[in-house]
C-alpha positions in Angstrom: 62.9 5.5 -104.5 65.3 5.5 -102.1 63.9 4.5 -98.6 66.1 3.6 -95.5 63.2 2.0 -93.0 61.9 -0.1 -95.9 65.8 -1.6 -96.9 66.1 -2.2 -93.1 62.8 -4.5 -93.3 64.2 -6.1 -96.6 67.4 -7.1 -95.1 65.6 -8.2 -91.9 63.3 -10.2 -93.9 66.0 -12.1 -96.3 68.4 -13.0 -93.1 64.7 -14.4 -91.2 64.2 -16.0 -94.6 67.2 -17.4 -94.4 67.5 -19.0 -91.3 64.4 -20.2 -91.5 64.9 -22.3 -94.0 67.2 -24.4 -93.1 65.5 -25.1 -89.2 63.6 -28.2 -89.4 60.0 -26.0 -89.4 60.9 -26.0 -93.1 62.7 -29.3 -93.4 61.6 -31.4 -91.4 63.1 -34.9 -91.2 60.9 -37.7 -93.1 57.3 -35.5 -93.1 55.4 -35.5 -95.8 52.2 -34.3 -94.9 50.9 -31.6 -95.2 50.6 -31.8 -98.7 50.0 -29.0 -101.4 48.6 -29.6 -105.1 50.5 -33.2 -104.3 53.8 -31.7 -103.4 55.3 -33.3 -100.0 55.2 -30.1 -97.5 59.3 -29.6 -97.9 58.6 -29.0 -101.3 55.5 -26.5 -101.1 57.1 -24.5 -97.5 61.0 -24.3 -100.1 58.6 -23.1 -103.5 56.7 -20.1 -101.2 60.3 -19.1 -99.4 61.3 -19.0 -102.7 58.7 -17.3 -103.8 59.1 -14.1 -101.1 62.9 -13.9 -101.4 62.6 -13.1 -105.0 59.5 -10.6 -104.3 61.6 -8.8 -101.1 65.2 -8.4 -103.1 62.5 -7.1 -106.0 61.4 -5.1 -103.4 64.6 -4.2 -102.1 66.3 -3.2 -105.1 63.9 -0.5 -106.2 64.2 1.1 -102.2 68.9 0.8 -102.0 69.6 4.2 -100.3 72.1 4.4 -102.4 69.9 4.4 -105.6 70.7 6.8 -108.1 67.6 8.1 -110.5 68.9 10.5 -112.2 71.6 7.8 -113.0 70.7 6.3 -117.1 71.1 2.0 -116.0 70.9 1.2 -119.4 74.5 3.3 -120.8 77.2 1.0 -120.9 80.2 2.8 -120.4 83.1 2.5 -122.4 
């Protein structure tokens, strides 16, 4: 299922998240509150961003425009 528009959205989301990780919004100095399940703010936001990155990467692997659905990827050339 190659979808160039969805692929471009995946690239944009990944780019925004990578930049966002290093901003004070995700990694503020000396801030623990608010906590979630007794985890400090930067830890649970980092986990959330990681989960989003994994989900968007999976989606990107399904909609990549170069994906050839007719080709079997389980075969090993040799």
